[in-house]
Biopython code that builds the backbone (N, CA, C, O; Angstrom):
import numpy as np
from Bio.PDB.StructureBuilder import StructureBuilder

atoms = [
    (1, "MET", "N", (-44.123, 12.853, -35.269)),
    (1, "MET", "CA", (-45.107, 13.316, -36.045)),
    (1, "MET", "C", (-45.400, 12.283, -37.227)),
    (1, "MET", "O", (-44.505, 11.640, -37.774)),
    (2, "ALA", "N", (-46.758, 12.195, -37.561)),
    (2, "ALA", "CA", (-47.045, 11.239, -38.661)),
    (2, "ALA", "C", (-46.387, 11.738, -39.998)),
    (2, "ALA", "O", (-46.169, 12.924, -40.248)),
    (3, "GLU", "N", (-46.114, 10.739, -40.778)),
    (3, "GLU", "CA", (-45.588, 10.843, -42.132)),
    (3, "GLU", "C", (-46.402, 10.115, -43.193)),
    (3, "GLU", "O", (-47.182, 9.215, -42.882)),
    (4, "MET", "N", (-46.214, 10.513, -44.451)),
    (4, "MET", "CA", (-46.913, 9.746, -45.540)),
    (4, "MET", "C", (-45.812, 9.696, -46.737)),
    (4, "MET", "O", (-44.904, 10.517, -46.863)),
    (5, "ARG", "N", (-46.032, 8.693, -47.511)),
    (5, "ARG", "CA", (-45.137, 8.584, -48.759)),
    (5, "ARG", "C", (-45.601, 9.429, -49.815)),
    (5, "ARG", "O", (-46.789, 9.403, -50.133)),
    (6, "VAL", "N", (-44.747, 10.205, -50.412)),
    (6, "VAL", "CA", (-45.028, 11.071, -51.584)),
    (6, "VAL", "C", (-44.236, 10.812, -52.801)),
    (6, "VAL", "O", (-43.007, 10.751, -52.774)),
    (7, "ASP", "N", (-44.954, 10.657, -53.885)),
    (7, "ASP", "CA", (-44.228, 10.369, -55.140)),
    (7, "ASP", "C", (-44.720, 11.415, -56.168)),
    (7, "ASP", "O", (-45.922, 11.479, -56.428)),
    (8, "ILE", "N", (-43.881, 12.186, -56.723)),
    (8, "ILE", "CA", (-44.244, 13.210, -57.736)),
    (8, "ILE", "C", (-43.584, 12.843, -59.028)),
    (8, "ILE", "O", (-42.362, 12.931, -59.145)),
    (9, "VAL", "N", (-44.408, 12.405, -60.069)),
    (9, "VAL", "CA", (-43.867, 11.773, -61.273)),
    (9, "VAL", "C", (-44.425, 12.626, -62.417)),
    (9, "VAL", "O", (-45.602, 12.985, -62.457)),
    (10, "ALA", "N", (-43.525, 12.922, -63.330)),
    (10, "ALA", "CA", (-43.897, 13.653, -64.617)),
    (10, "ALA", "C", (-43.770, 12.593, -65.638)),
    (10, "ALA", "O", (-43.233, 11.520, -65.364)),
    (11, "VAL", "N", (-44.260, 12.865, -66.836)),
    (11, "VAL", "CA", (-44.158, 11.950, -67.960)),
    (11, "VAL", "C", (-42.896, 11.275, -68.147)),
    (11, "VAL", "O", (-42.829, 10.066, -68.366)),
    (12, "GLU", "N", (-41.848, 12.074, -68.060)),
    (12, "GLU", "CA", (-40.601, 11.557, -68.415)),
    (12, "GLU", "C", (-39.637, 11.237, -67.297)),
    (12, "GLU", "O", (-38.547, 10.721, -67.544)),
    (13, "GLU", "N", (-40.042, 11.548, -66.015)),
    (13, "GLU", "CA", (-39.129, 11.347, -64.875)),
    (13, "GLU", "C", (-39.796, 11.332, -63.590)),
    (13, "GLU", "O", (-40.919, 11.821, -63.463)),
    (14, "ARG", "N", (-39.117, 10.754, -62.551)),
    (14, "ARG", "CA", (-39.640, 10.789, -61.141)),
    (14, "ARG", "C", (-38.978, 12.179, -60.729)),
    (14, "ARG", "O", (-37.762, 12.363, -60.782)),
    (15, "VAL", "N", (-39.903, 13.147, -60.310)),
    (15, "VAL", "CA", (-39.305, 14.471, -59.860)),
    (15, "VAL", "C", (-38.875, 14.514, -58.360)),
    (15, "VAL", "O", (-37.873, 15.118, -57.978)),
    (16, "TRP", "N", (-39.709, 13.828, -57.555)),
    (16, "TRP", "CA", (-39.343, 13.734, -56.151)),
    (16, "TRP", "C", (-40.056, 12.662, -55.496)),
    (16, "TRP", "O", (-41.209, 12.417, -55.851)),
    (17, "SER", "N", (-39.487, 11.979, -54.557)),
    (17, "SER", "CA", (-40.034, 10.980, -53.820)),
    (17, "SER", "C", (-39.554, 11.027, -52.406)),
    (17, "SER", "O", (-38.400, 11.388, -52.174)),
    (18, "GLY", "N", (-40.393, 10.675, -51.421)),
    (18, "GLY", "CA", (-39.858, 10.688, -50.064)),
    (18, "GLY", "C", (-40.971, 10.712, -49.067)),
    (18, "GLY", "O", (-42.136, 10.541, -49.427)),
    (19, "GLU", "N", (-40.620, 10.934, -47.745)),
    (19, "GLU", "CA", (-41.653, 10.980, -46.684)),
    (19, "GLU", "C", (-41.937, 12.500, -46.357)),
    (19, "GLU", "O", (-41.056, 13.358, -46.309)),
    (20, "ALA", "N", (-43.201, 12.708, -46.152)),
    (20, "ALA", "CA", (-43.582, 14.126, -45.998)),
    (20, "ALA", "C", (-44.637, 14.312, -44.901)),
    (20, "ALA", "O", (-45.227, 13.320, -44.472)),
    (21, "THR", "N", (-44.883, 15.448, -44.462)),
    (21, "THR", "CA", (-45.935, 15.735, -43.412)),
    (21, "THR", "C", (-47.026, 16.554, -43.986)),
    (21, "THR", "O", (-48.108, 16.620, -43.404)),
    (22, "LEU", "N", (-46.787, 17.229, -45.174)),
    (22, "LEU", "CA", (-47.835, 17.978, -45.805)),
    (22, "LEU", "C", (-47.624, 18.175, -47.333)),
    (22, "LEU", "O", (-46.518, 18.437, -47.805)),
    (23, "VAL", "N", (-48.664, 18.043, -48.021)),
    (23, "VAL", "CA", (-48.548, 18.310, -49.466)),
    (23, "VAL", "C", (-49.753, 19.298, -49.814)),
    (23, "VAL", "O", (-50.899, 19.085, -49.419)),
    (24, "THR", "N", (-49.398, 20.366, -50.565)),
    (24, "THR", "CA", (-50.408, 21.222, -51.051)),
    (24, "THR", "C", (-50.381, 21.267, -52.556)),
    (24, "THR", "O", (-49.296, 21.211, -53.136)),
    (25, "ALA", "N", (-51.482, 21.362, -53.203)),
    (25, "ALA", "CA", (-51.655, 21.339, -54.656)),
    (25, "ALA", "C", (-52.825, 22.157, -55.129)),
    (25, "ALA", "O", (-53.838, 22.289, -54.443)),
    (26, "GLN", "N", (-52.674, 22.681, -56.266)),
    (26, "GLN", "CA", (-53.753, 23.491, -56.971)),
    (26, "GLN", "C", (-54.625, 22.525, -57.860)),
    (26, "GLN", "O", (-54.114, 22.026, -58.862)),
    (27, "THR", "N", (-55.767, 22.285, -57.556)),
    (27, "THR", "CA", (-56.691, 21.411, -58.353)),
    (27, "THR", "C", (-57.727, 22.307, -59.000)),
    (27, "THR", "O", (-57.867, 23.499, -58.726)),
    (28, "THR", "N", (-58.459, 21.608, -59.905)),
    (28, "THR", "CA", (-59.549, 22.316, -60.624)),
    (28, "THR", "C", (-60.638, 22.698, -59.604)),
    (28, "THR", "O", (-61.435, 23.594, -59.883)),
    (29, "GLU", "N", (-60.692, 22.051, -58.442)),
    (29, "GLU", "CA", (-61.631, 22.350, -57.443)),
    (29, "GLU", "C", (-61.142, 23.372, -56.432)),
    (29, "GLU", "O", (-61.936, 23.816, -55.602)),
    (30, "GLY", "N", (-59.936, 23.751, -56.456)),
    (30, "GLY", "CA", (-59.326, 24.649, -55.525)),
    (30, "GLY", "C", (-58.040, 24.084, -54.983)),
    (30, "GLY", "O", (-57.581, 23.032, -55.428)),
    (31, "GLU", "N", (-57.412, 24.826, -53.953)),
    (31, "GLU", "CA", (-56.103, 24.328, -53.527)),
    (31, "GLU", "C", (-56.535, 23.318, -52.324)),
    (31, "GLU", "O", (-57.508, 23.539, -51.604)),
    (32, "ILE", "N", (-55.752, 22.268, -52.209)),
    (32, "ILE", "CA", (-55.997, 21.236, -51.294)),
    (32, "ILE", "C", (-54.694, 21.031, -50.583)),
    (32, "ILE", "O", (-53.619, 21.015, -51.182)),
    (33, "GLY", "N", (-54.827, 20.865, -49.196)),
    (33, "GLY", "CA", (-53.714, 20.519, -48.368)),
    (33, "GLY", "C", (-53.961, 19.134, -47.786)),
    (33, "GLY", "O", (-55.050, 18.849, -47.288)),
    (34, "VAL", "N", (-52.927, 18.257, -47.851)),
    (34, "VAL", "CA", (-53.110, 16.771, -47.531)),
    (34, "VAL", "C", (-52.046, 16.552, -46.399)),
    (34, "VAL", "O", (-50.869, 16.889, -46.520)),
    (35, "MET", "N", (-52.551, 15.984, -45.343)),
    (35, "MET", "CA", (-51.737, 15.369, -44.262)),
    (35, "MET", "C", (-51.899, 13.994, -44.045)),
    (35, "MET", "O", (-52.886, 13.393, -44.472)),
    (36, "PRO", "N", (-50.898, 13.391, -43.340)),
    (36, "PRO", "CA", (-51.222, 11.841, -43.130)),
    (36, "PRO", "C", (-52.574, 11.533, -42.572)),
    (36, "PRO", "O", (-53.110, 12.286, -41.759)),
    (37, "GLY", "N", (-53.126, 10.435, -43.002)),
    (37, "GLY", "CA", (-54.464, 10.133, -42.517)),
    (37, "GLY", "C", (-55.593, 10.846, -43.270)),
    (37, "GLY", "O", (-56.755, 10.713, -42.885)),
    (38, "HIS", "N", (-55.306, 11.542, -44.250)),
    (38, "HIS", "CA", (-56.290, 12.182, -45.070)),
    (38, "HIS", "C", (-57.264, 11.243, -45.728)),
    (38, "HIS", "O", (-56.854, 10.151, -46.120)),
    (39, "GLU", "N", (-58.500, 11.581, -45.877)),
    (39, "GLU", "CA", (-59.456, 10.758, -46.581)),
    (39, "GLU", "C", (-58.988, 10.519, -48.047)),
    (39, "GLU", "O", (-58.395, 11.440, -48.607)),
    (40, "PRO", "N", (-59.203, 9.393, -48.686)),
    (40, "PRO", "CA", (-58.881, 9.173, -50.065)),
    (40, "PRO", "C", (-59.516, 10.239, -50.961)),
    (40, "PRO", "O", (-60.644, 10.669, -50.718)),
    (41, "VAL", "N", (-58.811, 10.648, -51.964)),
    (41, "VAL", "CA", (-59.354, 11.615, -52.858)),
    (41, "VAL", "C", (-58.531, 11.550, -54.250)),
    (41, "VAL", "O", (-57.346, 11.219, -54.296)),
    (42, "LEU", "N", (-59.262, 11.886, -55.315)),
    (42, "LEU", "CA", (-58.598, 12.004, -56.525)),
    (42, "LEU", "C", (-58.890, 13.369, -57.066)),
    (42, "LEU", "O", (-60.066, 13.730, -57.115)),
    (43, "GLY", "N", (-57.915, 14.177, -57.484)),
    (43, "GLY", "CA", (-58.146, 15.494, -57.904)),
    (43, "GLY", "C", (-57.345, 15.683, -59.198)),
    (43, "GLY", "O", (-56.307, 15.065, -59.434)),
    (44, "GLN", "N", (-57.928, 16.618, -60.052)),
    (44, "GLN", "CA", (-57.382, 16.951, -61.285)),
    (44, "GLN", "C", (-56.500, 18.231, -61.133)),
    (44, "GLN", "O", (-57.052, 19.249, -60.714)),
    (45, "LEU", "N", (-55.234, 18.255, -61.429)),
    (45, "LEU", "CA", (-54.273, 19.439, -61.278)),
    (45, "LEU", "C", (-54.629, 20.400, -62.420)),
    (45, "LEU", "O", (-54.987, 20.064, -63.549)),
    (46, "VAL", "N", (-54.468, 21.719, -61.927)),
    (46, "VAL", "CA", (-54.713, 22.755, -62.974)),
    (46, "VAL", "C", (-53.401, 22.938, -63.816)),
    (46, "VAL", "O", (-52.277, 22.689, -63.380)),
    (47, "GLU", "N", (-53.673, 23.389, -65.040)),
    (47, "GLU", "CA", (-52.485, 23.722, -65.895)),
    (47, "GLU", "C", (-51.851, 24.907, -65.285)),
    (47, "GLU", "O", (-52.522, 25.834, -64.832)),
    (48, "GLY", "N", (-50.387, 24.879, -65.269)),
    (48, "GLY", "CA", (-49.729, 25.961, -64.632)),
    (48, "GLY", "C", (-49.938, 26.105, -63.149)),
    (48, "GLY", "O", (-49.965, 27.232, -62.653)),
    (49, "GLY", "N", (-50.092, 24.995, -62.397)),
    (49, "GLY", "CA", (-50.301, 24.925, -61.000)),
    (49, "GLY", "C", (-48.977, 24.818, -60.242)),
    (49, "GLY", "O", (-47.893, 24.738, -60.820)),
    (50, "VAL", "N", (-49.125, 24.820, -58.955)),
    (50, "VAL", "CA", (-48.032, 24.669, -57.978)),
    (50, "VAL", "C", (-48.260, 23.617, -56.959)),
    (50, "VAL", "O", (-49.321, 23.563, -56.336)),
    (51, "VAL", "N", (-47.237, 22.736, -56.767)),
    (51, "VAL", "CA", (-47.337, 21.725, -55.735)),
    (51, "VAL", "C", (-46.160, 22.003, -54.778)),
    (51, "VAL", "O", (-45.019, 22.216, -55.188)),
    (52, "SER", "N", (-46.491, 21.988, -53.542)),
    (52, "SER", "CA", (-45.398, 22.051, -52.517)),
    (52, "SER", "C", (-45.522, 20.883, -51.522)),
    (52, "SER", "O", (-46.570, 20.292, -51.259)),
    (53, "VAL", "N", (-44.287, 20.631, -50.999)),
    (53, "VAL", "CA", (-44.167, 19.440, -50.060)),
    (53, "VAL", "C", (-43.410, 19.869, -48.874)),
    (53, "VAL", "O", (-42.404, 20.567, -48.999)),
    (54, "LYS", "N", (-43.847, 19.484, -47.727)),
    (54, "LYS", "CA", (-43.101, 19.785, -46.515)),
    (54, "LYS", "C", (-42.531, 18.304, -46.129)),
    (54, "LYS", "O", (-43.273, 17.371, -45.822)),
    (55, "THR", "N", (-41.196, 18.228, -46.184)),
    (55, "THR", "CA", (-40.720, 16.875, -45.977)),
    (55, "THR", "C", (-40.706, 16.535, -44.536)),
    (55, "THR", "O", (-40.972, 17.371, -43.672)),
    (56, "ALA", "N", (-40.388, 15.274, -44.274)),
    (56, "ALA", "CA", (-40.363, 14.753, -42.846)),
    (56, "ALA", "C", (-39.182, 15.407, -41.987)),
    (56, "ALA", "O", (-39.184, 15.435, -40.756)),
    (57, "GLY", "N", (-38.197, 15.916, -42.784)),
    (57, "GLY", "CA", (-37.114, 16.607, -42.207)),
    (57, "GLY", "C", (-37.286, 18.094, -42.066)),
    (57, "GLY", "O", (-36.396, 18.790, -41.577)),
    (58, "GLY", "N", (-38.485, 18.604, -42.513)),
    (58, "GLY", "CA", (-38.790, 19.980, -42.354)),
    (58, "GLY", "C", (-38.439, 20.825, -43.512)),
    (58, "GLY", "O", (-38.682, 22.030, -43.453)),
    (59, "GLU", "N", (-37.899, 20.319, -44.542)),
    (59, "GLU", "CA", (-37.509, 21.061, -45.775)),
    (59, "GLU", "C", (-38.784, 21.281, -46.622)),
    (59, "GLU", "O", (-39.678, 20.435, -46.645)),
    (60, "ARG", "N", (-38.847, 22.466, -47.335)),
    (60, "ARG", "CA", (-39.957, 22.714, -48.125)),
    (60, "ARG", "C", (-39.550, 22.695, -49.664)),
    (60, "ARG", "O", (-38.667, 23.413, -50.135)),
    (61, "ILE", "N", (-40.278, 21.816, -50.358)),
    (61, "ILE", "CA", (-39.895, 21.723, -51.751)),
    (61, "ILE", "C", (-41.084, 22.201, -52.536)),
    (61, "ILE", "O", (-42.215, 21.824, -52.227)),
    (62, "VAL", "N", (-40.858, 23.051, -53.579)),
    (62, "VAL", "CA", (-41.853, 23.692, -54.439)),
    (62, "VAL", "C", (-41.715, 23.362, -55.896)),
    (62, "VAL", "O", (-40.583, 23.294, -56.375)),
    (63, "MET", "N", (-42.682, 23.170, -56.574)),
    (63, "MET", "CA", (-42.505, 22.768, -58.040)),
    (63, "MET", "C", (-43.710, 23.343, -58.736)),
    (63, "MET", "O", (-44.779, 23.538, -58.158)),
    (64, "ALA", "N", (-43.475, 23.615, -60.060)),
    (64, "ALA", "CA", (-44.526, 24.002, -61.018)),
    (64, "ALA", "C", (-44.886, 22.752, -61.783)),
    (64, "ALA", "O", (-44.032, 22.049, -62.323)),
    (65, "VAL", "N", (-46.269, 22.484, -61.811)),
    (65, "VAL", "CA", (-46.819, 21.393, -62.597)),
    (65, "VAL", "C", (-47.731, 21.826, -63.735)),
    (65, "VAL", "O", (-48.420, 22.845, -63.687)),
    (66, "ASP", "N", (-47.692, 21.037, -64.692)),
    (66, "ASP", "CA", (-48.621, 21.372, -65.857)),
    (66, "ASP", "C", (-49.580, 20.275, -66.045)),
    (66, "ASP", "O", (-49.346, 19.341, -66.812)),
    (67, "GLY", "N", (-50.714, 20.383, -65.320)),
    (67, "GLY", "CA", (-51.769, 19.447, -65.337)),
    (67, "GLY", "C", (-51.479, 18.027, -64.786)),
    (67, "GLY", "O", (-50.384, 17.788, -64.277)),
    (68, "GLY", "N", (-52.358, 17.169, -64.871)),
    (68, "GLY", "CA", (-52.162, 15.891, -64.248)),
    (68, "GLY", "C", (-53.216, 15.550, -63.263)),
    (68, "GLY", "O", (-54.326, 16.082, -63.287)),
    (69, "PHE", "N", (-52.825, 14.577, -62.321)),
    (69, "PHE", "CA", (-53.720, 14.219, -61.316)),
    (69, "PHE", "C", (-52.954, 14.119, -59.909)),
    (69, "PHE", "O", (-51.727, 14.077, -59.820)),
    (70, "LEU", "N", (-53.803, 14.088, -58.865)),
    (70, "LEU", "CA", (-53.376, 13.926, -57.445)),
    (70, "LEU", "C", (-54.170, 12.796, -56.962)),
    (70, "LEU", "O", (-55.398, 12.824, -57.052)),
    (71, "SER", "N", (-53.482, 11.704, -56.405)),
    (71, "SER", "CA", (-54.199, 10.583, -55.753)),
    (71, "SER", "C", (-53.802, 10.606, -54.368)),
    (71, "SER", "O", (-52.614, 10.707, -54.062)),
    (72, "VAL", "N", (-54.777, 10.512, -53.461)),
    (72, "VAL", "CA", (-54.464, 10.504, -52.032)),
    (72, "VAL", "C", (-55.107, 9.329, -51.370)),
    (72, "VAL", "O", (-56.287, 9.050, -51.580)),
    (73, "THR", "N", (-54.288, 8.594, -50.519)),
    (73, "THR", "CA", (-54.713, 7.590, -49.609)),
    (73, "THR", "C", (-54.404, 8.006, -48.152)),
    (73, "THR", "O", (-53.832, 9.074, -47.935)),
    (74, "ALA", "N", (-54.751, 7.228, -47.214)),
    (74, "ALA", "CA", (-54.463, 7.598, -45.860)),
    (74, "ALA", "C", (-52.922, 7.520, -45.605)),
    (74, "ALA", "O", (-52.500, 8.036, -44.570)),
    (75, "THR", "N", (-52.144, 6.981, -46.371)),
    (75, "THR", "CA", (-50.766, 6.768, -46.186)),
    (75, "THR", "C", (-49.797, 7.313, -47.307)),
    (75, "THR", "O", (-48.582, 7.346, -47.113)),
    (76, "ALA", "N", (-50.334, 7.711, -48.405)),
    (76, "ALA", "CA", (-49.580, 8.122, -49.548)),
    (76, "ALA", "C", (-50.248, 9.212, -50.381)),
    (76, "ALA", "O", (-51.470, 9.354, -50.412)),
    (77, "VAL", "N", (-49.395, 9.968, -51.048)),
    (77, "VAL", "CA", (-49.816, 10.927, -52.052)),
    (77, "VAL", "C", (-49.071, 10.701, -53.323)),
    (77, "VAL", "O", (-47.843, 10.614, -53.303)),
    (78, "THR", "N", (-49.779, 10.599, -54.467)),
    (78, "THR", "CA", (-49.086, 10.522, -55.780)),
    (78, "THR", "C", (-49.498, 11.558, -56.714)),
    (78, "THR", "O", (-50.682, 11.669, -57.032)),
    (79, "VAL", "N", (-48.612, 12.305, -57.163)),
    (79, "VAL", "CA", (-48.895, 13.390, -58.197)),
    (79, "VAL", "C", (-48.355, 12.814, -59.548)),
    (79, "VAL", "O", (-47.162, 12.541, -59.676)),
    (80, "LEU", "N", (-49.241, 12.643, -60.525)),
    (80, "LEU", "CA", (-48.892, 12.279, -61.904)),
    (80, "LEU", "C", (-49.154, 13.472, -62.722)),
    (80, "LEU", "O", (-50.307, 13.820, -62.975)),
    (81, "ALA", "N", (-48.038, 14.160, -63.179)),
    (81, "ALA", "CA", (-48.193, 15.323, -63.852)),
    (81, "ALA", "C", (-47.814, 15.280, -65.305)),
    (81, "ALA", "O", (-46.945, 14.477, -65.648)),
    (82, "GLU", "N", (-48.347, 16.019, -66.142)),
    (82, "GLU", "CA", (-47.839, 16.127, -67.572)),
    (82, "GLU", "C", (-46.326, 16.557, -67.588)),
    (82, "GLU", "O", (-45.499, 15.987, -68.299)),
    (83, "ALA", "N", (-46.036, 17.570, -66.780)),
    (83, "ALA", "CA", (-44.662, 18.041, -66.580)),
    (83, "ALA", "C", (-44.561, 18.692, -65.277)),
    (83, "ALA", "O", (-45.528, 19.309, -64.830)),
    (84, "ALA", "N", (-43.444, 18.598, -64.625)),
    (84, "ALA", "CA", (-43.081, 19.201, -63.281)),
    (84, "ALA", "C", (-41.677, 19.626, -63.243)),
    (84, "ALA", "O", (-40.761, 18.931, -63.681)),
    (85, "VAL", "N", (-41.516, 20.883, -62.664)),
    (85, "VAL", "CA", (-40.149, 21.469, -62.578)),
    (85, "VAL", "C", (-39.942, 21.951, -61.186)),
    (85, "VAL", "O", (-40.767, 22.738, -60.720)),
    (86, "LEU", "N", (-38.945, 21.567, -60.486)),
    (86, "LEU", "CA", (-38.537, 21.962, -59.235)),
    (86, "LEU", "C", (-38.174, 23.506, -59.330)),
    (86, "LEU", "O", (-37.613, 23.971, -60.322)),
    (87, "VAL", "N", (-38.516, 24.225, -58.285)),
    (87, "VAL", "CA", (-38.384, 25.668, -58.350)),
    (87, "VAL", "C", (-36.934, 26.124, -58.673)),
    (87, "VAL", "O", (-36.722, 27.140, -59.335)),
    (88, "GLU", "N", (-35.887, 25.292, -58.153)),
    (88, "GLU", "CA", (-34.500, 25.694, -58.317)),
    (88, "GLU", "C", (-34.085, 25.431, -59.834)),
    (88, "GLU", "O", (-33.056, 25.910, -60.310)),
    (89, "ASP", "N", (-34.922, 24.674, -60.515)),
    (89, "ASP", "CA", (-34.594, 24.541, -61.981)),
    (89, "ASP", "C", (-35.318, 25.386, -62.930)),
    (89, "ASP", "O", (-35.197, 25.232, -64.146)),
    (90, "ILE", "N", (-36.085, 26.296, -62.389)),
    (90, "ILE", "CA", (-36.938, 27.172, -63.347)),
    (90, "ILE", "C", (-36.077, 28.331, -63.818)),
    (90, "ILE", "O", (-35.352, 28.953, -63.043)),
    (91, "ASP", "N", (-36.177, 28.593, -65.080)),
    (91, "ASP", "CA", (-35.584, 29.760, -65.677)),
    (91, "ASP", "C", (-36.545, 30.877, -65.814)),
    (91, "ASP", "O", (-37.403, 30.960, -66.693)),
    (92, "VAL", "N", (-36.314, 31.766, -64.822)),
    (92, "VAL", "CA", (-37.346, 32.858, -64.692)),
    (92, "VAL", "C", (-37.339, 33.754, -65.882)),
    (92, "VAL", "O", (-38.415, 34.141, -66.339)),
    (93, "GLU", "N", (-36.198, 34.116, -66.422)),
    (93, "GLU", "CA", (-36.224, 35.012, -67.612)),
    (93, "GLU", "C", (-36.817, 34.381, -68.817)),
    (93, "GLU", "O", (-37.407, 35.083, -69.637)),
    (94, "ALA", "N", (-36.691, 33.026, -68.983)),
    (94, "ALA", "CA", (-37.311, 32.438, -70.002)),
    (94, "ALA", "C", (-38.803, 32.368, -69.913)),
    (94, "ALA", "O", (-39.502, 32.570, -70.906)),
    (95, "ALA", "N", (-39.307, 32.082, -68.724)),
    (95, "ALA", "CA", (-40.815, 32.266, -68.465)),
    (95, "ALA", "C", (-41.313, 33.579, -68.699)),
    (95, "ALA", "O", (-42.399, 33.723, -69.259)),
    (96, "LYS", "N", (-40.575, 34.628, -68.297)),
    (96, "LYS", "CA", (-41.089, 36.018, -68.490)),
    (96, "LYS", "C", (-41.127, 36.261, -69.990)),
    (96, "LYS", "O", (-42.043, 36.931, -70.465)),
    (97, "SER", "N", (-40.127, 35.722, -70.791)),
    (97, "SER", "CA", (-40.033, 35.959, -72.163)),
    (97, "SER", "C", (-41.293, 35.294, -72.807)),
    (97, "SER", "O", (-41.901, 35.898, -73.691)),
    (98, "ILE", "N", (-41.671, 34.132, -72.403)),
    (98, "ILE", "CA", (-42.774, 33.348, -72.907)),
    (98, "ILE", "C", (-44.025, 34.186, -72.671)),
    (98, "ILE", "O", (-44.823, 34.406, -73.583)),
    (99, "LEU", "N", (-44.167, 34.602, -71.558)),
    (99, "LEU", "CA", (-45.375, 35.518, -71.177)),
    (99, "LEU", "C", (-45.498, 36.739, -72.088)),
    (99, "LEU", "O", (-46.584, 37.049, -72.577)),
    (100, "ALA", "N", (-44.400, 37.415, -72.308)),
    (100, "ALA", "CA", (-44.393, 38.518, -73.151)),
    (100, "ALA", "C", (-44.567, 38.313, -74.675)),
    (100, "ALA", "O", (-45.100, 39.159, -75.393)),
    (101, "GLU", "N", (-44.108, 37.192, -75.095)),
    (101, "GLU", "CA", (-43.931, 36.949, -76.623)),
    (101, "GLU", "C", (-44.940, 35.865, -77.104)),
    (101, "GLU", "O", (-45.383, 36.035, -78.240)),
    (102, "SER", "N", (-45.348, 34.830, -76.445)),
    (102, "SER", "CA", (-46.034, 33.693, -76.860)),
    (102, "SER", "C", (-47.423, 33.832, -77.103)),
    (102, "SER", "O", (-48.084, 34.528, -76.332)),
    (103, "GLN", "N", (-48.021, 33.201, -78.181)),
    (103, "GLN", "CA", (-49.492, 33.127, -78.327)),
    (103, "GLN", "C", (-50.004, 31.884, -78.011)),
    (103, "GLN", "O", (-51.222, 31.712, -78.034)),
    (104, "ASP", "N", (-49.142, 30.875, -77.681)),
    (104, "ASP", "CA", (-49.544, 29.512, -77.269)),
    (104, "ASP", "C", (-50.058, 29.520, -75.882)),
    (104, "ASP", "O", (-49.354, 29.807, -74.914)),
    (105, "GLU", "N", (-51.322, 29.193, -75.815)),
    (105, "GLU", "CA", (-51.986, 29.255, -74.343)),
    (105, "GLU", "C", (-51.397, 28.305, -73.403)),
    (105, "GLU", "O", (-51.210, 28.641, -72.234)),
    (106, "ALA", "N", (-51.089, 27.134, -73.836)),
    (106, "ALA", "CA", (-50.422, 26.127, -73.001)),
    (106, "ALA", "C", (-49.129, 26.533, -72.528)),
    (106, "ALA", "O", (-48.793, 26.271, -71.373)),
    (107, "ALA", "N", (-48.327, 27.188, -73.368)),
    (107, "ALA", "CA", (-46.935, 27.604, -72.987)),
    (107, "ALA", "C", (-47.123, 28.755, -72.003)),
    (107, "ALA", "O", (-46.459, 28.777, -70.966)),
    (108, "VAL", "N", (-48.050, 29.757, -72.306)),
    (108, "VAL", "CA", (-48.329, 30.804, -71.423)),
    (108, "VAL", "C", (-48.754, 30.289, -69.959)),
    (108, "VAL", "O", (-48.241, 30.783, -68.955)),
    (109, "ALA", "N", (-49.681, 29.311, -69.894)),
    (109, "ALA", "CA", (-50.211, 28.749, -68.572)),
    (109, "ALA", "C", (-48.922, 28.116, -67.852)),
    (109, "ALA", "O", (-48.736, 28.275, -66.645)),
    (110, "ALA", "N", (-48.091, 27.426, -68.631)),
    (110, "ALA", "CA", (-46.912, 26.810, -67.944)),
    (110, "ALA", "C", (-45.962, 27.903, -67.514)),
    (110, "ALA", "O", (-45.428, 27.766, -66.413)),
    (111, "ALA", "N", (-45.683, 28.972, -68.239)),
    (111, "ALA", "CA", (-44.901, 29.985, -67.761)),
    (111, "ALA", "C", (-45.390, 30.664, -66.529)),
    (111, "ALA", "O", (-44.615, 30.943, -65.615)),
    (112, "ARG", "N", (-46.701, 30.943, -66.487)),
    (112, "ARG", "CA", (-47.296, 31.554, -65.290)),
    (112, "ARG", "C", (-47.166, 30.681, -63.974)),
    (112, "ARG", "O", (-46.952, 31.130, -62.848)),
    (113, "GLY", "N", (-47.335, 29.342, -64.324)),
    (113, "GLY", "CA", (-47.133, 28.403, -63.155)),
    (113, "GLY", "C", (-45.757, 28.472, -62.663)),
    (113, "GLY", "O", (-45.503, 28.504, -61.458)),
    (114, "ARG", "N", (-44.806, 28.498, -63.640)),
    (114, "ARG", "CA", (-43.289, 28.481, -63.096)),
    (114, "ARG", "C", (-43.079, 29.771, -62.319)),
    (114, "ARG", "O", (-42.385, 29.756, -61.303)),
    (115, "LEU", "N", (-43.673, 30.925, -62.772)),
    (115, "LEU", "CA", (-43.389, 32.126, -61.939)),
    (115, "LEU", "C", (-44.083, 32.129, -60.620)),
    (115, "LEU", "O", (-43.603, 32.705, -59.644)),
    (116, "ARG", "N", (-45.259, 31.460, -60.592)),
    (116, "ARG", "CA", (-46.027, 31.439, -59.284)),
    (116, "ARG", "C", (-45.289, 30.536, -58.344)),
    (116, "ARG", "O", (-45.317, 30.769, -57.135)),
    (117, "ALA", "N", (-44.596, 29.465, -58.863)),
    (117, "ALA", "CA", (-43.831, 28.564, -57.965)),
    (117, "ALA", "C", (-42.696, 29.292, -57.408)),
    (117, "ALA", "O", (-42.435, 29.220, -56.208)),
    (118, "VAL", "N", (-42.026, 29.974, -58.206)),
    (118, "VAL", "CA", (-40.785, 30.912, -57.769)),
    (118, "VAL", "C", (-41.238, 31.874, -56.624)),
    (118, "VAL", "O", (-40.538, 32.014, -55.621)),
    (119, "GLU", "N", (-42.405, 32.524, -56.787)),
    (119, "GLU", "CA", (-42.974, 33.407, -55.804)),
    (119, "GLU", "C", (-43.300, 32.732, -54.522)),
    (119, "GLU", "O", (-43.160, 33.333, -53.457)),
    (120, "ARG", "N", (-43.746, 31.463, -54.581)),
    (120, "ARG", "CA", (-44.129, 30.682, -53.373)),
    (120, "ARG", "C", (-42.895, 30.120, -52.581)),
    (120, "ARG", "O", (-42.963, 29.810, -51.391)),
    (121, "ALA", "N", (-41.825, 30.022, -53.304)),
    (121, "ALA", "CA", (-40.693, 29.270, -52.686)),
    (121, "ALA", "C", (-39.978, 30.125, -51.588)),
    (121, "ALA", "O", (-39.018, 29.661, -50.972)),
]
sb = StructureBuilder()
sb.init_structure("model")
sb.init_model(0)
sb.init_chain("A")
sb.init_seg("    ")
for serial, (resi, resn, name, xyz) in enumerate(atoms, 1):
    if name == "N":
        sb.init_residue(resn, " ", resi, " ")
    sb.init_atom(name, np.array(xyz, "f"), 0.0, 1.0, " ", f" {name:<3s}", serial, name[0])
structure = sb.get_structure()
């Protein structure tokens, strides 16, 4: 099966890199699925969105992302996010607390994205 290089980078760290057969991401234009050989595209990620990767080994990796961009070539996908958190690192109770108590729109959007990522995992 064909594979592509995927790099998911947040402002402060590389979140995940490797070979994959499918990447899905929520953009401002809607959800996009990318497979090897996809036409080049540049998309803006939504605040509080979800990105998932199906690795070449068949593993599924899900993460919450807070804005940024998705760059696609025929052989690679690069996600440049403001912040990205792997689903196994998400504190569900903290996200629920933010939803219940915070007035900060950016924090609420990020919390919603984290909970959506957990639901999709």
